[in-house]
C-alpha positions as CSV (number, residue, x, y, z in Angstrom):
1,M,-52.9,-0.5,35.7
2,R,-49.9,2.1,36.0
3,R,-50.2,4.7,33.1
4,W,-47.1,5.8,31.3
5,P,-46.3,9.6,31.0
6,P,-46.5,10.5,27.3
7,L,-42.8,10.9,26.8
8,L,-42.1,7.5,28.3
9,A,-44.8,6.0,26.2
10,L,-43.1,7.4,23.1
11,L,-39.9,5.8,24.1
12,A,-41.3,2.5,24.9
13,G,-43.1,2.4,21.5
14,L,-39.8,3.0,20.0
15,A,-38.1,0.4,21.8
16,A,-40.6,-2.3,21.3
17,G,-42.7,-1.4,18.1
18,T,-46.2,-1.6,18.8
19,A,-45.8,-3.9,21.9
20,R,-45.6,-2.1,25.3
21,A,-42.0,-1.9,26.7
22,D,-42.9,-3.8,29.8
23,D,-44.2,-6.6,27.6
24,A,-41.0,-7.0,25.8
25,A,-39.4,-10.4,26.6
26,P,-35.8,-11.8,25.6
27,G,-35.8,-14.4,23.0
28,P,-35.6,-18.1,23.9
29,T,-31.9,-18.0,24.1
30,G,-31.9,-14.9,26.3
31,A,-30.6,-12.6,23.6
32,P,-31.3,-8.9,23.7
33,D,-34.3,-7.6,21.7
34,V,-33.3,-6.6,18.3
35,A,-35.8,-4.1,17.9
36,A,-34.8,-2.3,21.0
37,L,-31.1,-2.3,20.0
38,I,-32.3,-0.7,16.6
39,A,-34.5,1.8,18.6
40,R,-31.2,2.7,20.6
41,L,-29.7,4.0,17.4
42,D,-31.9,7.0,17.9
43,A,-30.4,7.7,21.4
44,P,-29.3,11.2,22.0
45,F,-25.8,10.2,23.2
46,L,-23.2,9.1,20.7
47,A,-21.7,6.5,23.1
48,E,-25.1,4.8,23.4
49,R,-25.5,4.7,19.6
50,Q,-22.3,3.2,19.2
51,G,-22.8,0.8,21.9
52,A,-26.0,-0.4,19.9
53,V,-24.0,-0.8,16.9
54,E,-21.4,-3.0,18.6
55,E,-24.2,-5.1,20.1
56,L,-25.9,-5.7,16.9
57,I,-22.7,-6.7,15.2
58,A,-22.0,-9.1,18.1
59,L,-25.6,-10.7,17.6
60,G,-24.3,-12.0,14.2
61,P,-26.9,-13.9,12.1
62,A,-29.5,-14.0,14.6
63,A,-30.1,-10.4,14.2
64,R,-29.7,-10.2,10.5
65,P,-33.3,-10.6,9.2
66,A,-34.3,-7.8,11.5
67,I,-31.5,-5.5,10.5
68,I,-32.0,-6.2,6.8
69,A,-35.8,-5.5,7.1
70,S,-35.1,-2.1,8.9
71,F,-32.5,-1.1,6.4
72,R,-34.7,-1.7,3.3
73,D,-37.4,0.2,4.8
74,P,-37.2,3.7,3.2
75,A,-38.8,5.3,6.3
76,C,-35.8,4.0,8.5
77,R,-34.0,7.0,9.8
78,R,-30.9,5.0,11.0
79,R,-29.8,3.7,7.8
80,P,-26.2,4.9,8.0
81,E,-25.6,3.0,11.4
82,L,-27.3,-0.2,10.0
83,A,-25.1,0.1,7.0
84,G,-22.0,-0.4,9.1
85,V,-23.5,-3.3,10.9
86,L,-24.4,-5.1,7.6
87,A,-20.9,-4.4,6.2
88,A,-19.3,-5.8,9.3
89,D,-21.7,-8.9,8.7
90,G,-20.5,-9.4,5.3
91,S,-22.8,-12.3,4.5
92,P,-24.4,-12.4,0.8
93,E,-27.9,-11.5,2.3
94,A,-26.2,-8.4,4.1
95,L,-24.3,-7.3,0.9
96,D,-27.4,-7.7,-1.3
97,A,-29.2,-5.3,1.0
98,L,-26.5,-2.7,1.0
99,L,-26.1,-2.9,-2.9
100,D,-29.8,-3.0,-3.6
101,V,-30.3,0.2,-1.3
102,L,-27.4,2.1,-2.6
103,P,-28.8,3.1,-5.9
104,T,-32.3,3.9,-4.6
105,A,-31.4,5.9,-1.4
106,R,-32.4,9.6,-1.9
107,D,-30.4,10.8,1.1
108,L,-26.5,11.4,0.7
109,A,-25.8,10.2,4.1
110,T,-27.0,6.6,3.4
111,Q,-25.2,6.6,0.0
112,R,-21.8,7.6,1.9
113,A,-22.4,5.3,4.7
114,V,-22.7,2.3,2.4
115,Q,-19.6,3.3,0.5
116,R,-17.6,4.1,3.7
117,S,-18.7,0.8,5.5
118,L,-18.0,-1.4,2.5
119,V,-14.6,0.3,2.2
120,D,-13.8,-0.3,6.0
121,H,-14.3,-4.0,5.3
122,A,-12.8,-4.0,1.9
123,E,-10.5,-7.1,2.4
124,R,-13.6,-9.1,3.4
125,V,-16.2,-8.0,1.0
126,T,-14.5,-6.9,-2.3
127,D,-14.6,-10.3,-4.0
128,A,-18.2,-10.7,-2.9
129,V,-19.3,-7.1,-4.3
130,L,-17.4,-7.9,-7.6
131,A,-19.4,-11.1,-8.1
132,Y,-22.7,-9.2,-7.5
133,R,-21.7,-6.7,-10.0
134,D,-20.8,-9.3,-12.7
135,D,-23.9,-11.4,-11.8
136,Q,-26.2,-8.3,-12.3
137,G,-24.7,-7.6,-15.6
138,K,-25.5,-3.9,-16.2
139,V,-25.6,-2.4,-12.7
140,P,-26.3,1.2,-11.6
141,P,-23.2,3.5,-11.7
142,S,-23.4,3.9,-8.0
143,V,-22.8,0.1,-7.5
144,A,-20.0,0.0,-10.2
145,A,-18.3,3.0,-8.4
146,V,-18.5,1.5,-5.1
147,A,-16.9,-1.8,-6.7
148,Q,-14.0,0.2,-8.0
149,M,-13.5,2.0,-4.7
150,L,-13.3,-1.4,-2.9
151,V,-10.6,-2.7,-5.5
152,R,-8.6,0.4,-4.7
153,A,-8.9,0.1,-1.0
154,R,-7.6,-3.4,-1.2
155,V,-4.8,-2.4,-3.3
156,E,-4.0,0.4,-1.1
157,A,-3.9,-1.8,2.1
158,R,-1.7,-4.4,0.4
159,F,0.6,-1.7,-1.0
160,L,1.0,-0.3,2.6
161,S,1.6,-3.7,4.1
162,R,4.9,-3.7,2.3
163,K,6.1,-0.9,4.5
164,S,8.9,-2.2,6.6
165,A,8.1,-2.2,10.4
166,S,11.8,-1.7,11.1
167,G,12.5,1.6,9.4
168,N,12.9,2.9,6.0
169,T,11.7,0.5,3.3
170,G,14.0,-0.8,0.6
171,S,13.1,-2.6,-2.5
172,Y,13.5,-6.4,-3.9
173,P,12.1,-8.1,-6.6
174,G,8.9,-9.8,-5.7
175,Q,8.0,-7.3,-3.0
176,F,4.8,-6.4,-4.6
177,D,3.7,-9.9,-5.8
178,L,0.5,-9.7,-3.7
179,L,-0.7,-6.7,-5.8
180,K,-0.9,-8.8,-9.0
181,P,-4.5,-10.1,-8.8
182,D,-5.4,-6.5,-9.1
183,R,-2.5,-5.6,-11.4
184,R,-4.1,-3.0,-13.6
185,R,-5.7,-1.1,-10.7
186,A,-2.6,-1.4,-8.8
187,V,-0.6,0.1,-11.5
188,E,-2.9,3.1,-11.7
189,V,-3.0,3.5,-7.9
190,C,0.8,3.4,-7.6
191,L,1.2,5.8,-10.5
192,D,-1.2,8.3,-8.6
193,I,0.8,7.9,-5.3
194,L,4.2,8.3,-7.3
195,R,2.8,11.6,-8.7
196,D,1.1,12.6,-5.7
197,R,-2.2,13.4,-7.4
198,A,-5.6,12.8,-6.2
199,P,-7.4,9.9,-8.0
200,K,-11.0,10.1,-9.2
201,V,-13.7,9.4,-6.4
202,P,-17.3,9.2,-7.2
203,G,-18.8,12.6,-6.7
204,V,-15.6,14.2,-5.8
205,F,-13.6,16.3,-8.3
206,P,-10.0,15.0,-8.3
207,V,-7.9,17.8,-7.0
208,G,-5.1,18.0,-4.5
209,T,-2.6,15.5,-3.3
210,Y,-3.1,11.7,-2.9
211,A,-5.2,10.6,0.0
212,F,-5.6,7.0,1.0
213,L,-9.3,5.8,1.4
214,R,-8.4,4.6,4.8
215,P,-5.5,6.3,6.7
216,P,-2.3,4.5,6.8
217,P,-1.7,2.5,10.1
218,F,1.6,4.2,10.4
219,L,3.2,7.7,10.2
220,A,3.4,7.9,6.4
221,D,6.3,9.8,4.9
222,R,5.4,11.1,1.5
223,D,8.7,10.5,-0.1
224,E,9.1,7.1,1.1
225,L,5.6,6.1,-0.4
226,R,6.5,7.5,-3.6
227,S,9.6,5.5,-3.8
228,M,7.7,2.4,-2.8
229,A,5.3,3.3,-5.6
230,V,7.9,3.5,-8.3
231,H,9.4,0.1,-7.3
232,A,5.8,-1.3,-7.5
233,L,5.5,0.1,-10.9
234,A,8.8,-1.6,-11.8
235,E,7.5,-4.9,-11.0
236,L,3.7,-4.5,-12.1
237,T,4.0,-2.7,-15.4
238,T,4.3,-4.6,-18.8
239,E,5.2,-3.4,-22.4
240,D,1.6,-3.3,-23.1
241,D,0.8,-0.6,-20.4
242,R,1.4,2.1,-23.0
243,D,-0.7,4.7,-21.3
244,I,1.1,4.2,-18.1
245,L,4.6,4.2,-19.6
246,D,3.7,7.4,-21.6
247,A,2.7,8.8,-18.2
248,L,5.9,7.6,-16.6
249,E,7.9,9.4,-19.3
250,D,6.0,12.6,-18.5
251,T,6.8,11.9,-14.9
252,Y,10.5,11.5,-15.5
253,V,10.5,14.8,-17.3
254,E,8.7,16.5,-14.5
255,F,10.9,15.1,-11.7
256,Y,14.1,15.5,-13.8
257,L,13.5,19.2,-14.4
258,R,12.4,19.9,-10.7
259,G,15.5,18.0,-9.5
260,R,17.7,20.2,-11.7
261,A,16.1,23.3,-10.4
262,Y,16.6,22.2,-6.8
263,E,20.3,21.5,-7.4
264,A,20.8,24.8,-8.9
265,R,19.7,26.5,-5.6
266,R,20.9,24.0,-3.1
267,F,24.1,22.6,-4.8
268,R,23.0,18.8,-3.9
269,R,20.4,16.1,-5.1
270,G,17.0,16.1,-3.7
271,A,14.2,13.5,-3.6
272,E,12.9,14.5,-7.0
273,S,16.2,13.5,-8.6
274,A,16.2,10.1,-6.7
275,L,12.8,9.5,-7.9
276,A,13.7,10.5,-11.4
277,D,16.5,7.9,-11.3
278,S,13.8,5.2,-10.2
279,V,11.4,6.2,-13.0
280,L,14.3,6.0,-15.5
281,A,14.9,2.3,-14.2
282,V,11.4,1.5,-15.0
283,L,11.7,2.9,-18.6
284,V,15.0,1.0,-19.1
285,R,13.2,-2.3,-18.1
286,R,10.1,-1.7,-20.2
287,R,11.3,0.7,-23.1
288,P,15.0,0.1,-23.3
289,A,15.2,1.1,-27.0
290,G,12.8,3.9,-26.8
291,P,14.1,7.6,-27.6
292,V,14.6,9.8,-24.6
293,R,12.2,12.8,-24.2
294,R,14.0,15.7,-25.9
295,E,12.8,17.9,-23.1
296,V,15.6,16.5,-20.8
297,L,18.4,16.4,-23.4
298,E,21.2,19.0,-23.5
299,D,21.3,21.3,-26.6
300,G,24.0,19.4,-28.3
301,L,22.2,16.0,-28.1
302,R,19.0,17.5,-29.3
303,R,20.8,18.6,-32.4
304,R,22.5,15.3,-33.0
305,F,20.5,12.3,-32.0
306,A,18.3,11.1,-29.1
307,P,19.8,8.3,-27.0
308,T,17.6,5.5,-25.9
309,W,16.5,5.2,-22.1
310,K,19.0,2.5,-21.6
311,E,21.9,4.5,-23.0
312,R,20.7,7.6,-20.9
313,A,20.7,5.3,-17.7
314,L,24.2,4.0,-18.4
315,A,25.7,7.4,-19.1
316,L,24.0,8.9,-15.9
317,I,25.5,6.0,-13.9
318,E,29.0,6.9,-15.3
319,T,28.4,10.6,-14.5
320,M,27.3,10.1,-11.0
321,R,29.8,7.4,-10.0
322,L,32.7,10.1,-10.4
323,D,31.1,12.2,-7.7
324,T,31.2,11.2,-4.0
325,D,27.8,12.9,-3.4
326,T,26.1,10.8,-6.2
327,D,28.2,7.6,-6.2
328,E,25.6,5.8,-4.0
329,D,22.7,7.0,-6.4
330,A,24.7,5.6,-9.3
331,A,25.0,2.1,-7.5
332,Q,21.3,2.0,-6.8
333,L,20.5,2.9,-10.4
334,A,22.8,0.1,-11.7
335,L,21.2,-2.5,-9.4
336,Q,17.7,-1.3,-10.5
337,I,18.7,-1.9,-14.3
338,G,20.4,-5.2,-13.5
339,R,23.9,-4.1,-14.1
340,F,25.2,-6.0,-11.0
341,D,28.8,-5.7,-12.1
342,L,28.6,-1.9,-12.2
343,A,26.8,-1.6,-8.8
344,V,29.5,-4.0,-7.1
345,D,32.3,-1.7,-8.5
346,I,30.7,1.5,-7.4
347,Y,29.9,0.0,-3.8
348,K,33.4,-1.3,-3.4
349,R,34.7,2.3,-4.2
350,L,32.2,3.7,-1.7
351,L,33.5,1.5,1.1
352,R,37.0,2.7,0.4
353,L,35.8,6.2,1.0
354,T,33.6,5.4,4.1
355,S,32.4,2.6,6.3
356,G,28.9,1.7,7.4
357,G,26.6,-1.4,7.6
358,I,24.2,-0.1,5.0
359,A,27.0,0.1,2.2
360,H,28.2,-3.5,3.1
361,Y,24.5,-4.8,2.9
362,N,23.8,-3.2,-0.4
363,L,26.9,-4.8,-1.8
364,A,25.8,-8.1,-0.4
365,C,22.5,-7.6,-2.1
366,A,24.4,-6.9,-5.4
367,Y,26.5,-10.1,-5.1
368,A,23.3,-12.1,-4.2
369,R,21.3,-10.9,-7.2
370,W,24.4,-11.4,-9.5
371,S,24.7,-14.9,-8.4
372,R,21.0,-15.3,-9.5
373,E,21.6,-13.9,-13.1
374,P,25.4,-14.8,-13.7
375,R,27.2,-14.2,-16.9
376,P,28.9,-16.9,-18.9
377,N,32.2,-16.9,-17.1
378,D,30.8,-16.1,-13.5
379,D,30.8,-18.4,-10.6
380,P,27.4,-18.4,-8.8
381,T,29.0,-20.1,-5.7
382,A,31.7,-17.7,-5.4
383,L,29.3,-14.6,-5.9
384,R,27.1,-16.0,-3.0
385,E,30.1,-16.4,-0.6
386,R,31.2,-12.9,-1.4
387,A,27.5,-11.9,-0.7
388,M,27.9,-13.7,2.8
389,D,31.1,-12.0,3.5
390,E,29.6,-8.7,2.9
391,M,26.5,-9.5,5.2
392,E,29.0,-10.4,8.0
393,A,30.8,-7.1,7.5
394,A,27.6,-5.2,7.6
395,F,26.8,-6.8,11.0
396,A,30.5,-6.0,12.3
397,A,29.8,-2.3,11.0
398,G,26.6,-2.1,13.1
399,Y,23.8,-3.5,11.0
400,L,21.1,-5.3,13.1
401,D,17.9,-5.3,11.0
402,W,17.3,-9.1,10.7
403,V,13.4,-8.2,10.3
404,W,14.2,-6.6,7.0
405,M,16.7,-9.3,6.1
406,G,13.8,-11.9,6.6
407,E,11.6,-10.0,4.1
408,D,14.3,-8.9,1.4
409,R,14.3,-11.3,-1.4
410,D,17.5,-10.0,-2.6
411,L,19.0,-12.2,-0.2
412,D,17.1,-15.4,-1.3
413,P,20.2,-16.8,-2.9
414,I,22.1,-17.0,0.5
415,R,19.1,-17.4,2.7
416,D,19.6,-21.2,3.2
417,L,23.4,-21.1,3.7
418,P,24.4,-22.1,7.3
419,R,26.5,-18.9,7.6
420,F,23.3,-16.7,7.0
421,H,21.4,-18.7,9.7
422,A,24.1,-18.2,12.2
423,L,24.5,-14.4,11.3
424,V,20.8,-14.0,12.1
425,E,21.0,-15.7,15.3
426,R,24.1,-13.5,16.4
427,M,22.1,-10.3,15.3
428,K,19.0,-11.5,17.6
429,Q,21.4,-12.2,20.5
430,S,22.7,-8.7,20.3
431,F,19.3,-7.6,21.8
432,Q,18.9,-10.1,24.5
433,M,18.0,-8.5,27.8
434,P,20.9,-8.9,30.2
435,A,20.1,-9.8,33.9
436,G,19.4,-6.6,35.8
437,G,19.8,-4.2,33.1
438,R,18.5,-2.7,29.9
439,S,19.0,-4.4,26.5
440,K,21.7,-2.8,24.4
441,P,23.6,-3.8,21.2
442,R,26.8,-5.8,21.9
């Protein structure tokens, strides 16, 4: 019989357990030997280890018992890689193994691997992990912490999914409805994104700026994400979220004072001022009669009285609408607090001074939302027709983003009109490829 050199004998033992390598045989279905794949996780080259992980995942349920047995073995040196395989499996048996081992694992690498692998598959495993936590009653802190991380990862993914694929993301009522199942956690996450502050992570002191548990699938613009976050807060907060609303008041003071300092140096409004306006709109919706923080009041107002948040917003709109540099901001704030008549007046004035598809589009949104919440003497049908007129004017001025129009629920009141469908088709035809040439707008 041919004798194996010592090194080869060792490798064969790792690949086939107690059996000799030349005695290993495929299973009855011809599937690769699971023990051999697990042994390949010790290979010296990263590509080979990654290939073994992919093959173990591809085997599915057939490999599950052996993988779970190896993962539960405290002597196993490749628990981090096996954690990724089990998280990709996502079955109750695989998740039970991960959550049973998590609190008992003595090495930090295994603990981090379980957390990371579960977060990577948050959309699939979060509900099952939460059910495990609830069924167990009192669970170890590490299990409770990973459950919180999974909810946060799911919230972040759903939040990022609202980013428009066609450009800068606007806002509309119902844009963040998909966050409502995790409403309270979503509010906390969005507040952290807005304030650009690091949230608490198990084992990590919260310092620095906000970092998503998984990198965004697009090039993230910090100010755009913060704008999205404040719009989400406008939808998700309630009057009972007193701690969140208190924090938003603090945030408004912070943004307002920073914006004023920026304007003093640059003589124009910056991103902080626009964010302050959006936070003010949330406070108007949730605390309309609440007193404005004295830190942002002029000396005369401090001595006389403190206006309400609603009064401050209306006064700010009247001030900003008189300046051509801030009239668009005034219109946006009026739209956010539901003063559609004011928004329409300001957008009309803006269009007298300048032309552009975005201005017509925003005016169309104001008319459409107004038709949904008309005053006693308003004609909803006439408002919808005016909204359609402005949408057609936006197209004539160069607006072609039918993708965003399909998402923007501001336009729901006019979406079923024949004129709307015809307009979308005209927009799409503007990008048809002409024969023998490149596509270009008509």
